[in-house]
C-alpha positions as CSV (number, residue, x, y, z in Angstrom):
1,M,-58.4,-55.5,111.7
2,P,-58.0,-58.3,112.8
3,Y,-59.0,-60.1,109.8
4,V,-57.6,-58.9,106.9
5,S,-54.3,-57.1,106.7
6,F,-52.6,-55.8,104.1
7,E,-48.2,-54.7,103.1
8,M,-47.4,-52.7,100.2
9,D,-44.2,-54.5,98.1
10,E,-43.4,-51.6,95.7
11,D,-46.2,-50.5,94.1
12,V,-47.8,-54.0,94.9
13,A,-50.5,-54.0,97.6
14,W,-50.8,-57.6,99.1
15,I,-54.5,-58.2,101.2
16,T,-54.1,-61.4,103.6
17,L,-57.4,-63.2,104.6
18,N,-56.5,-64.3,108.0
19,R,-59.5,-65.7,110.5
20,G,-58.8,-69.2,112.1
21,K,-57.8,-72.2,110.6
22,V,-59.9,-71.8,107.2
23,N,-60.7,-68.0,106.3
24,A,-64.4,-68.3,106.6
25,L,-66.5,-65.0,105.8
26,N,-68.6,-63.9,108.1
27,N,-69.9,-60.2,108.4
28,E,-66.7,-59.0,110.1
29,L,-64.4,-60.3,107.2
30,Q,-66.4,-59.1,104.3
31,S,-66.8,-55.7,105.7
32,E,-62.8,-55.6,106.6
33,L,-62.4,-56.7,103.2
34,D,-64.3,-54.2,101.7
35,D,-62.3,-51.1,103.7
36,C,-59.5,-52.5,102.7
37,L,-60.4,-52.8,98.9
38,R,-62.0,-49.4,99.2
39,K,-58.9,-47.3,100.6
40,L,-56.4,-48.9,98.2
41,E,-58.7,-47.8,95.1
42,S,-58.0,-44.5,96.3
43,D,-54.6,-44.7,96.7
44,P,-52.6,-43.9,93.6
45,A,-49.5,-45.7,95.3
46,V,-51.4,-48.8,94.4
47,R,-51.0,-49.8,91.5
48,A,-51.8,-53.8,91.6
49,V,-53.7,-55.5,94.5
50,V,-52.6,-59.3,95.4
51,L,-55.5,-61.0,97.3
52,T,-54.4,-64.2,99.4
53,G,-54.8,-66.5,102.6
54,T,-52.8,-68.0,105.5
55,G,-52.5,-71.8,106.1
56,K,-53.9,-74.1,104.1
57,F,-57.2,-72.2,103.6
58,F,-57.4,-69.0,100.7
59,T,-61.0,-69.3,102.3
60,F,-63.3,-71.8,102.8
61,G,-66.2,-70.1,101.9
62,L,-69.4,-69.2,104.0
63,D,-68.8,-69.6,107.5
64,I,-71.8,-72.2,108.1
65,P,-72.0,-72.8,111.7
66,E,-72.3,-69.2,112.4
67,L,-74.6,-67.9,109.7
68,F,-77.0,-71.4,109.9
69,P,-79.1,-70.0,113.0
70,Y,-79.3,-66.8,111.3
71,S,-83.2,-65.7,110.1
72,K,-84.3,-65.9,106.5
73,E,-84.2,-62.0,106.7
74,E,-80.4,-61.9,108.4
75,F,-79.1,-64.6,106.0
76,T,-81.1,-62.9,102.6
77,E,-79.1,-59.5,103.9
78,F,-76.0,-61.3,104.4
79,L,-76.0,-62.9,101.0
80,T,-76.5,-59.2,99.6
81,R,-73.5,-57.9,100.7
82,F,-71.9,-61.1,100.0
83,T,-72.9,-60.4,96.1
84,D,-72.1,-56.8,96.1
85,L,-68.3,-57.5,97.3
86,Y,-67.9,-59.7,94.5
87,A,-69.4,-57.4,92.1
88,Y,-67.1,-54.8,93.1
89,L,-64.0,-56.7,93.3
90,F,-65.1,-57.2,89.8
91,L,-65.2,-54.0,88.6
92,Y,-62.6,-53.0,90.5
93,P,-60.4,-50.0,88.8
94,K,-57.1,-52.1,89.7
95,P,-55.8,-55.2,88.5
96,V,-56.0,-57.7,91.4
97,V,-54.6,-61.0,91.4
98,A,-55.7,-63.9,93.8
99,A,-52.8,-65.8,95.0
100,L,-54.5,-69.3,96.0
101,N,-52.3,-70.4,98.9
102,G,-54.7,-73.3,99.3
103,H,-58.1,-74.1,99.3
104,T,-60.4,-72.3,97.6
105,I,-64.3,-73.3,98.2
106,A,-67.6,-72.2,97.2
107,G,-67.9,-68.8,97.9
108,G,-64.1,-68.6,98.2
109,C,-64.2,-69.7,94.3
110,M,-66.1,-67.0,93.7
111,I,-64.1,-64.4,95.3
112,A,-61.2,-66.0,93.5
113,T,-63.4,-65.5,90.3
114,A,-64.0,-61.8,90.4
115,C,-59.9,-61.3,90.6
116,D,-58.4,-60.7,87.0
117,Y,-55.7,-63.6,87.3
118,R,-55.5,-66.6,89.7
119,I,-52.6,-68.7,90.5
120,M,-52.3,-71.4,93.0
121,V,-50.5,-73.6,94.8
122,S,-50.4,-77.5,93.2
123,G,-50.1,-80.4,95.6
124,K,-53.2,-81.1,98.1
125,A,-54.7,-77.6,97.7
126,K,-58.1,-77.6,96.3
127,I,-60.6,-75.4,94.3
128,S,-64.1,-76.2,93.7
129,L,-67.9,-74.7,93.7
130,N,-69.2,-77.7,95.5
131,E,-72.6,-76.3,96.3
132,I,-74.9,-78.9,94.7
133,T,-73.0,-81.6,97.0
134,F,-74.3,-80.3,100.0
135,G,-77.8,-79.6,98.0
136,S,-77.6,-75.5,97.9
137,S,-77.0,-73.4,94.8
138,V,-75.2,-70.5,93.6
139,F,-76.1,-66.6,92.7
140,A,-76.0,-65.6,89.3
141,G,-72.9,-63.1,89.3
142,S,-71.2,-66.0,90.4
143,V,-72.3,-68.2,87.0
144,E,-71.6,-65.5,85.1
145,M,-67.9,-64.9,86.8
146,L,-67.3,-68.7,86.3
147,R,-68.5,-68.5,82.4
148,T,-66.2,-65.3,82.5
149,C,-63.3,-67.8,83.2
150,V,-63.7,-70.8,82.1
151,G,-66.3,-70.9,79.4
152,N,-70.2,-72.0,79.1
153,R,-69.2,-76.1,79.0
154,N,-66.5,-75.7,81.5
155,A,-69.1,-73.7,83.6
156,H,-71.8,-76.7,83.3
157,A,-69.3,-79.5,83.8
158,I,-67.6,-77.6,87.1
159,L,-71.2,-76.7,87.9
160,Y,-72.6,-79.6,88.1
161,S,-70.0,-82.0,89.3
162,G,-69.0,-79.8,92.2
163,A,-65.8,-81.8,92.3
164,M,-63.2,-80.6,93.8
165,L,-60.0,-79.5,91.8
166,T,-56.5,-80.1,91.6
167,A,-54.7,-77.0,90.6
168,E,-53.5,-79.0,87.0
169,E,-57.0,-79.8,86.8
170,A,-57.9,-76.5,87.6
171,L,-55.8,-75.4,84.8
172,D,-57.1,-77.4,82.1
173,L,-60.3,-76.2,82.7
174,G,-59.5,-72.3,82.4
175,L,-60.2,-71.9,86.1
176,I,-56.9,-70.8,87.0
177,D,-54.3,-68.8,85.0
178,Q,-51.0,-70.5,86.7
179,K,-50.3,-73.2,89.0
180,T,-46.7,-73.1,91.4
181,T,-45.5,-74.2,94.4
182,E,-46.1,-72.9,97.9
183,G,-42.7,-71.5,98.1
184,N,-42.8,-69.8,94.4
185,L,-46.5,-68.2,95.1
186,R,-45.2,-64.7,96.4
187,E,-42.9,-64.6,93.9
188,D,-44.8,-66.1,91.1
189,A,-47.7,-63.7,92.2
190,N,-45.5,-60.7,92.8
191,K,-44.3,-61.2,89.4
192,V,-47.8,-60.9,87.9
193,A,-49.1,-58.3,90.0
194,Q,-46.0,-56.2,88.8
195,D,-46.8,-56.7,85.2
196,F,-50.2,-55.7,86.1
197,A,-48.8,-52.6,87.8
198,S,-46.4,-51.4,84.8
199,R,-49.6,-51.2,82.4
200,D,-51.3,-47.4,82.6
201,P,-53.4,-47.0,85.1
202,R,-56.1,-45.7,83.1
203,A,-56.1,-47.5,79.7
204,F,-56.3,-50.5,81.8
205,A,-59.7,-49.4,83.7
206,S,-61.1,-48.4,81.1
207,I,-60.7,-51.7,79.1
208,K,-61.7,-53.7,82.2
209,R,-64.6,-51.9,82.6
210,L,-65.6,-52.2,78.7
211,L,-64.9,-56.3,79.2
212,R,-66.5,-56.6,82.2
213,K,-69.6,-53.7,82.9
214,P,-71.8,-55.0,80.2
215,I,-71.6,-58.5,81.7
216,A,-72.3,-56.9,85.7
217,N,-74.9,-55.0,84.5
218,E,-76.7,-58.4,82.9
219,W,-76.2,-60.6,85.9
220,K,-77.2,-57.7,88.4
221,L,-80.9,-58.3,86.8
222,R,-81.0,-61.1,88.0
223,E,-78.8,-61.4,90.9
224,Q,-81.5,-60.7,94.1
225,A,-83.8,-63.5,92.9
226,S,-80.9,-65.9,92.8
227,I,-80.8,-64.8,95.9
228,D,-84.0,-65.5,97.2
229,E,-83.9,-69.0,95.4
230,F,-81.2,-69.6,97.3
231,V,-82.3,-68.7,100.6
232,D,-85.3,-71.1,100.0
233,I,-83.1,-73.6,98.7
234,W,-80.6,-73.3,102.1
235,Y,-83.5,-73.2,104.5
236,S,-85.0,-76.4,102.8
237,E,-85.6,-79.4,105.5
238,S,-83.2,-82.0,102.9
239,T,-80.3,-78.9,102.6
240,R,-80.3,-77.9,106.4
241,A,-79.8,-82.0,107.1
242,Q,-76.7,-81.4,105.1
243,L,-75.1,-78.4,106.6
244,E,-75.6,-79.6,110.2
245,Q,-72.8,-82.3,109.2
246,I,-70.4,-79.4,107.5
247,K,-68.1,-79.0,110.4
248,I,-65.3,-76.0,110.0
249,Y,-63.7,-74.3,112.6
250,S,-63.5,-70.7,112.3
């Protein structure tokens, strides 16, 4: 797979996103990540998963230049696959640790909040649900995953401001669980994953399902409506003008 790779470290599978400078999410990357997760789910040798990126980005989020020319119908299909992916990750029966090696922005932050634990490098890296700053909205599922991490009050603050948060600020808000250094990310994330891996897998899967399935069931009743509203806003004249100014190199 050109954009997603994985390796085993004892009973922990490390999945790495590697697409250009910013690991922007497009159809191919999403499909590869979904395929990889499904293969690892059925492998009894895998007791936990670590999801990370390469370079200075965990992921920038949606690949705006690639998606910008899509028709509304094509974009709606893409977003449906994206929200299905984070819902699958949120309910994944094995522990998933997000090792945030760099900037974790917008859709990338949604992927991170779907995981069970987030550890982020301190320094220049920022994490954000910054959609409001470029005239975009979010999804029902992304709001509920954020609330699961930070609570309702902090979810309001994060979404209304769209602020780019340092690891220290994100830790204070509960958006991440641990900060570390670039040099220690691998070791520290592996420690967390190995601790998860030591738990009885059936018990973990059962408890995770009891904690998270009611949340996912509730948001799925509203997810399609939130996607439709997202699309309407995305194609508005004011938001399109702001999206045209976003320059990334995927």
